[in-house]
PAKOL-45139 format. One record per residue (C-alpha): residue in three letters; x, y, z; residue number from 0; chain. Coordinates in pm, whole numbers, plus 50000, padded with zeros to 5 digits. Each point is the difference from the previous one (the first is absolute). Layout:
N
ALA:X:Y:Z:NUM:A
...
This chain:
405
MET:56402:55871:25153:0:A
GLU:49683:50044:49909:1:A
ILE:50004:49764:49687:2:A
ILE:50179:49722:50247:3:A
GLU:49760:50018:50243:4:A
LYS:49762:49957:49724:5:A
ILE:50150:49696:49877:6:A
LYS:50016:49859:50345:7:A
THR:49659:50046:50099:8:A
ASN:49829:49890:49704:9:A
LYS:49813:49680:50052:10:A
SER:50056:49853:49683:11:A
ILE:50381:49963:50073:12:A
VAL:49979:49910:50383:13:A
ASN:50158:49666:49921:14:A
GLN:50272:50174:49822:15:A
THR:50262:49769:49822:16:A
GLU:50336:50000:50018:17:A
ILE:50060:50223:49699:18:A
GLN:49758:50232:50134:19:A
ARG:50169:50048:50335:20:A
PHE:50347:50025:49839:21:A
CYS:49867:50290:49780:22:A
ILE:49805:50167:50284:23:A
LYS:50341:50017:50199:24:A
LYS:50191:50157:49682:25:A
LEU:49703:50253:49953:26:A
GLN:50046:50130:50369:27:A
SER:50307:50190:49934:28:A
SER:49845:50157:49687:29:A
PRO:49571:49992:50059:30:A
LEU:49977:50226:49683:31:A
PRO:50240:50096:49714:32:A
ASN:50229:50300:50008:33:A
PRO:49788:50291:49815:34:A
LYS:50332:50193:49952:35:A
SER:50167:49690:49813:36:A
GLU:50017:50012:49586:37:A
LEU:49804:49679:50018:38:A
TRP:49702:50169:50167:39:A
ARG:50050:50370:49942:40:A
LEU:49726:50054:49760:41:A
THR:49714:49737:50145:42:A
ASN:49708:50212:50048:43:A
LYS:49958:49949:50420:44:A
SER:49613:50061:49973:45:A
LYS:49966:49695:49733:46:A
PHE:50276:49779:50192:47:A
SER:49801:50071:50319:48:A
LYS:49692:49856:49865:49:A
PHE:50211:49711:49887:50:A
LEU:49999:49911:50331:51:A
ASP:49678:50124:50118:52:A
TYR:49847:49649:49950:53:A
SER:49970:49699:50235:54:A
VAL:50148:49664:49882:55:A
ASN:49758:49797:49809:56:A
LYS:49891:49652:50258:57:A
LYS:49851:49840:49705:58:A
GLU:50072:49946:49668:59:A
PRO:49807:50206:49726:60:A
LYS:49827:49863:49746:61:A
PHE:50179:49962:49657:62:A
ASP:49851:50255:49773:63:A
THR:50228:50084:49691:64:A
PRO:49926:50180:49672:65:A
TYR:50270:49748:49832:66:A
PRO:49833:49723:49798:67:A
LYS:49980:49646:50123:68:A
THR:50272:49801:49993:69:A
SER:50072:49732:49692:70:A
GLN:50099:49617:49999:71:A
ASN:50360:50133:49909:72:A
THR:50064:50234:50290:73:A
ILE:50061:49954:50359:74:A
ARG:49783:50236:50219:75:A
LEU:50073:50043:50394:76:A
ILE:49852:50253:50264:77:A
ILE:50230:50096:50265:78:A
GLY:49778:49888:50308:79:A
GLU:49845:49715:49798:80:A
ASN:50252:49708:50057:81:A
CYS:49753:49714:49896:82:A
GLN:50106:50006:49645:83:A
ILE:50391:49960:50087:84:A
LYS:49938:49612:50057:85:A
LEU:49825:49950:49646:86:A
ILE:50299:50153:49830:87:A
GLU:50274:49854:50188:88:A
LYS:49898:49646:49874:89:A
LYS:49987:50104:49655:90:A
TYR:50315:50229:49958:91:A
SER:50335:50070:50145:92:A
ILE:49854:50220:50259:93:A
GLN:50070:49983:50363:94:A
GLN:49830:50214:50295:95:A
LEU:50248:50072:50252:96:A
SER:49995:49940:50329:97:A
GLU:49936:50275:50317:98:A
ASP:50366:49903:50111:99:A
GLU:50141:50035:49647:100:A
LEU:49792:50353:49956:101:A
PHE:50113:50134:50334:102:A
ASN:50417:49918:49946:103:A
HIS:49973:50144:49640:104:A
ILE:49833:50342:50120:105:A
LYS:50187:50008:50280:106:A
GLU:50326:50003:49799:107:A
GLN:49897:50262:49792:108:A
ILE:49895:50236:50255:109:A
SER:50237:49924:50308:110:A
PHE:50239:50266:49904:111:A
CYS:49748:50195:49736:112:A
ASP:50004:50382:50077:113:A
GLN:49692:50116:50187:114:A
ASN:49904:50302:49799:115:A
GLU:50069:49844:49689:116:A
ASN:49821:49687:50041:117:A
TRP:49711:50127:50233:118:A
SER:49737:49886:49796:119:A
ASP:50099:49636:50032:120:A
LEU:50042:50036:50345:121:A
LEU:49636:50108:49995:122:A
ASN:49849:49731:49786:123:A
LEU:50166:49743:50167:124:A
SER:49910:50143:50331:125:A
LEU:49645:49958:49879:126:A
SER:49995:49686:49778:127:A
CYS:49839:49717:50162:128:A
THR:50128:49635:49912:129:A
LYS:49701:49972:49765:130:A
ASN:50059:50322:49789:131:A
ILE:50391:49878:49932:132:A
LEU:50052:49793:49697:133:A
GLY:50343:49826:49959:134:A
LEU:50042:49803:49652:135:A
LYS:50328:49806:49905:136:A
ILE:49956:49947:49611:137:A
ASN:50225:49779:49821:138:A
GLY:49974:49896:49626:139:A
SER:49973:50179:49654:140:A
LYS:49683:49865:49895:141:A
ILE:49765:50203:50266:142:A
PRO:49667:50177:49841:143:A
PRO:49953:50378:50058:144:A
ILE:49957:50067:50335:145:A
GLU:49755:50252:50179:146:A
ILE:50023:50117:50349:147:A
PHE:49706:50240:50165:148:A
SER:49994:50234:50296:149:A
HIS:49715:50192:50078:150:A
ALA:49856:50257:50256:151:A
SER:49661:49967:50157:152:A
ILE:49815:50361:50103:153:A
ASN:50077:50186:50283:154:A
SER:50322:49793:50095:155:A
LEU:50351:49950:49982:156:A
ASN:50089:49669:49840:157:A
ALA:50380:49877:50006:158:A
LYS:50146:49732:49765:159:A
THR:50328:49843:49954:160:A
LEU:50116:49833:49670:161:A
VAL:50317:49796:50053:162:A
ILE:50151:49834:49658:163:A
PHE:50293:49794:49929:164:A
LEU:50122:49881:49655:165:A
GLU:50225:49698:49998:166:A
LYS:50280:49948:49758:167:A
ASN:49917:50023:49634:168:A
CYS:49604:50097:50085:169:A
ASP:49858:50224:49728:170:A
ILE:49611:50144:50074:171:A
ASP:49789:50270:49967:172:A
LEU:49802:50134:50286:173:A
LEU:49732:50281:50003:174:A
GLN:49971:50182:50334:175:A
VAL:49664:50191:50058:176:A
ASN:49953:50223:50288:177:A
LEU:49640:50097:50018:178:A
GLY:49845:50316:50229:179:A
LYS:49694:50036:50153:180:A
GLU:49807:50336:50075:181:A
ASN:50095:50138:50328:182:A
SER:50254:49731:50052:183:A
SER:50383:49969:50057:184:A
LEU:50216:49681:49840:185:A
SER:50349:49940:50126:186:A
GLN:50185:49753:49753:187:A
SER:50364:49889:50032:188:A
THR:50122:49751:49729:189:A
PHE:50336:49783:50035:190:A
PHE:50189:49849:49700:191:A
PHE:50303:49779:49997:192:A
LEU:50150:49921:49658:193:A
LYS:50251:49745:49998:194:A
GLU:50253:49895:49740:195:A
ASN:49863:49997:49625:196:A
SER:49637:50068:50111:197:A
SER:49797:50281:49842:198:A
VAL:49632:50153:50089:199:A
ASN:49784:50246:49783:200:A
HIS:49847:50154:50290:201:A
GLY:49688:50231:49963:202:A
VAL:49870:50229:50272:203:A
VAL:49650:50173:49964:204:A
SER:49887:50189:50257:205:A
TYR:49629:50150:49981:206:A
GLY:49818:50195:50205:207:A
GLU:49638:50139:50127:208:A
HIS:49885:50337:50103:209:A
LYS:50208:50083:50320:210:A
SER:50172:49663:49979:211:A
ASN:50384:50010:50153:212:A
LEU:50308:49773:49931:213:A
LEU:50332:49928:50152:214:A
ASN:50190:49755:49742:215:A
SER:50372:49887:50031:216:A
LEU:50163:49756:49804:217:A
ASN:50327:49836:50063:218:A
VAL:50217:49786:49758:219:A
ILE:50312:49817:50065:220:A
GLN:50172:49905:49686:221:A
GLN:50298:49726:49935:222:A
LYS:50221:49987:49720:223:A
ASN:49869:49936:49667:224:A
SER:49636:50091:50145:225:A
GLU:49783:50218:49780:226:A
TYR:49696:50227:50162:227:A
ASN:49764:50179:49806:228:A
LEU:49746:50231:50140:229:A
GLY:49685:50171:49866:230:A
SER:49825:50205:50234:231:A
LEU:49671:50209:49995:232:A
HIS:49850:50169:50297:233:A
PHE:49674:50250:49954:234:A
LYS:49682:50093:50163:235:A
PHE:50162:50023:50370:236:A
ASN:49935:50315:50238:237:A
TYR:50346:49909:50109:238:A
ALA:50250:49743:49909:239:A
ARG:50361:49927:50023:240:A
PHE:50193:49747:49811:241:A
GLU:50347:49887:50158:242:A
ILE:50219:49822:49757:243:A
ARG:50324:49863:50161:244:A
ILE:50242:49773:49766:245:A
LYS:50301:49839:50080:246:A
GLN:50223:49820:49773:247:A
THR:50212:49797:50247:248:A
SER:50295:49885:49785:249:A
GLY:49969:50176:49692:250:A
ASN:49963:49844:49632:251:A
ALA:49595:50062:50043:252:A
LYS:49752:50198:49783:253:A
THR:49709:50226:50141:254:A
ASN:49779:50180:49749:255:A
ILE:49696:50203:50156:256:A
LYS:49718:50210:49815:257:A
GLY:49779:50145:50228:258:A
MET:49737:50284:50011:259:A
GLN:49770:50174:50240:260:A
ILE:49690:50218:49911:261:A
THR:49873:50264:50217:262:A
LYS:49667:50208:49995:263:A
LYS:49788:50210:50193:264:A
ASP:50221:50030:50359:265:A
GLU:50143:49667:49987:266:A
GLN:50344:49979:50100:267:A
ILE:50207:49675:49847:268:A
SER:50369:49961:50062:269:A
THR:50279:49751:49880:270:A
TYR:50333:49945:50181:271:A
THR:50271:49794:49850:272:A
LYS:50350:49855:50120:273:A
ILE:50190:49776:49800:274:A
ASP:50336:49845:50184:275:A
PHE:50260:49861:49769:276:A
ASN:50222:49768:50179:277:A
GLY:50183:49847:49728:278:A
PRO:50193:50070:49678:279:A
ASN:49776:49981:49621:280:A
GLY:49684:50114:50171:281:A
PHE:49725:50081:49766:282:A
LEU:49719:50301:50043:283:A
ASP:49757:50155:49787:284:A
GLN:49730:50213:50189:285:A
ILE:49746:50196:49888:286:A
ASN:49691:50198:50201:287:A
LYS:49740:50209:49892:288:A
SER:49762:50199:50189:289:A
LEU:49677:50185:49911:290:A
ALA:49829:50240:50179:291:A
ASP:49688:50195:49935:292:A
ASP:49774:50269:50200:293:A
LYS:50151:50050:50330:294:A
SER:50199:49687:50042:295:A
HIS:50374:49908:50098:296:A
ALA:50208:49742:49874:297:A
ILE:50342:49910:50143:298:A
PHE:50262:49816:49861:299:A
GLU:50345:49932:50178:300:A
GLY:50255:49770:49846:301:A
SER:50334:49883:50191:302:A
ILE:50296:49794:49784:303:A
LYS:50295:49914:50213:304:A
VAL:50311:49857:49862:305:A
PRO:50288:49895:50231:306:A
LYS:50358:49986:49891:307:A
ILE:49949:49592:49972:308:A
ALA:49705:50033:49745:309:A
GLN:50235:50080:49725:310:A
LYS:49843:50019:49600:311:A
THR:49647:50067:50124:312:A
ASP:49763:50130:49768:313:A
ALA:49734:50185:50148:314:A
CYS:49731:50203:49847:315:A
GLN:49745:50195:50192:316:A
LEU:49745:50243:49827:317:A
SER:49719:50209:50126:318:A
ARG:49718:50115:49754:319:A
ASN:49708:50189:50117:320:A
LEU:49682:50168:49871:321:A
LEU:49848:50293:50167:322:A
LEU:49654:50054:49892:323:A
SER:49881:50266:50223:324:A
LYS:50160:50372:50127:325:A
PHE:49898:49888:50334:326:A
ALA:50129:49645:50005:327:A
GLN:50367:49944:50151:328:A
ILE:50265:49726:49881:329:A
ASP:50334:49955:50207:330:A
THR:50241:49789:49853:331:A
LYS:50367:49917:50098:332:A
PRO:50221:49730:49816:333:A
GLN:50335:49955:50183:334:A
LEU:50307:49801:49983:335:A
GLU:50287:49939:50239:336:A
ILE:50281:49842:49843:337:A
ILE:50329:49903:50155:338:A
ALA:50106:49743:49702:339:A
ASP:50194:50150:49723:340:A
ASP:49956:49767:49712:341:A
VAL:49604:50067:49960:342:A
LYS:49741:50082:49739:343:A
CYS:49756:50188:50210:344:A
LYS:49709:50285:49910:345:A
HIS:49703:50142:50125:346:A
GLY:49798:50355:49903:347:A
ALA:49625:50102:50059:348:A
THR:49754:50213:49771:349:A
ILE:49669:50154:50086:350:A
SER:49750:50079:49708:351:A
GLN:49646:50077:49901:352:A
LEU:49826:49847:49731:353:A
ASN:50160:50099:49654:354:A
GLU:49775:50275:49867:355:A
GLU:50131:50008:49621:356:A
GLU:49878:49632:49987:357:A
LEU:49660:50081:50178:358:A
PHE:49983:50267:49737:359:A
TYR:50042:49789:49700:360:A
MET:49785:49733:50103:361:A
ARG:49700:50261:50080:362:A
THR:50061:50121:49626:363:A
ARG:49935:49634:49885:364:A
GLY:49674:50000:50200:365:A
ILE:50087:49825:50300:366:A
THR:49840:50170:50335:367:A
LEU:50231:50145:50263:368:A
PRO:49893:49726:50217:369:A
GLU:50069:49732:49765:370:A
ALA:50344:50116:49899:371:A
SER:50103:50035:50371:372:A
LYS:49943:49634:50044:373:A
LEU:50164:49920:49682:374:A
GLN:50317:50182:50177:375:A
LEU:49937:49832:50304:376:A
SER:49975:49644:49857:377:A
SER:50334:50074:49859:378:A
TYR:50139:50119:50332:379:A
PHE:49860:49688:50199:380:A
GLN:50054:49742:49787:381:A
GLU:50375:49942:50050:382:A
ILE:49947:49922:50366:383:A
ILE:49685:49799:49923:384:A
SER:50173:49790:49745:385:A
PHE:50248:49890:50296:386:A
ILE:49733:49865:50229:387:A
PRO:49960:49636:49961:388:A
VAL:49621:49985:49944:389:A
SER:49795:49961:49621:390:A
LYS:49785:50275:49873:391:A
ASP:49755:49711:49986:392:A
ARG:50037:49955:50377:393:A
TRP:49962:50311:50086:394:A
ASP:50038:50336:49790:395:A
LEU:50186:50220:50206:396:A
LEU:50012:50269:49736:397:A
ASP:49657:50020:49973:398:A
LYS:49963:50021:50352:399:A
LEU:50253:50292:50048:400:A
LEU:49821:50201:49713:401:A
ASN:49677:49966:50108:402:A
ASP:50004:50006:50376:403:A
ASN:49882:50307:50154:404:A
């Protein structure tokens, strides 16, 4: 119960919101996730403990980012700094949700949730004060690209929550950036609600610093004829965990996911996905890539559930992994649970190393070994990076990955 007492006694949340009280009450029955469950079995206990060691930050940290300055054609929002919301409400079809609206929507999502499966969201919402919860309702198809930032501060734990409602026929590009700081923990929960005929190209870039930690959860609800595209990248965290839960509520929806995690030194980064089909004619195309070097550990576990009602589901889940060191470790487990009998589903996993023949060929042509390795890695990274809605002139992610030590 130590974590519960820590939350209750923290001075920054003495005046608890209704959301916080509701989540703390649910957490009391399961203060920590069950380490024996499949969802938490591989978690490095020491690193996870350090994630919880920090006190909740009482002041909003100064925004400091390696990301370039915003352009006139982009909306940039920083969770915790809501003053700019009023400006975009007047110019675009974007409305900020009230505290009551946020509570009703969040409560509906977590009232019947599994304590162990949704532990990250319960912790996040227990720690997120009102100023660190951003809720938006977006309408229309002429919204410029949106960037939303969450950032941590040194020697602190920061909790941020984002809630996005896309109205019917809405079409947006949204880039979400999570920035860690040295000796810090960042908790981020995101909730997406896509109404009929809406679509979003969603990018998640999580970029840490030395001894930074991240607990990142994403919950997506899709109504029929909606399309959700996710491109994600997590790197440079001592410990990071990315949880993706997507539910197609009545079928006839499309989901495309391309994600990657990169681990070096002794880092551990994991991705857990759960895709639920609750109607016919659902579609999923998912690929997750992991790259592990030095003594690091990368994890991917994916779950696809296709009940009897979800006839004619077309789902594919692939895990492709690159192991660069004999001391590194990759665990991967894509899995299907199919009850429907008229479906087209497949899954698979591969673990490989850099192609020695290609390296040798390039070296015989005068290319150095480091440069030849970069060329192979560039090809490996590019498939994921190209799916993230950010242009090269805004932020050259490929260059950052190839040259960041």
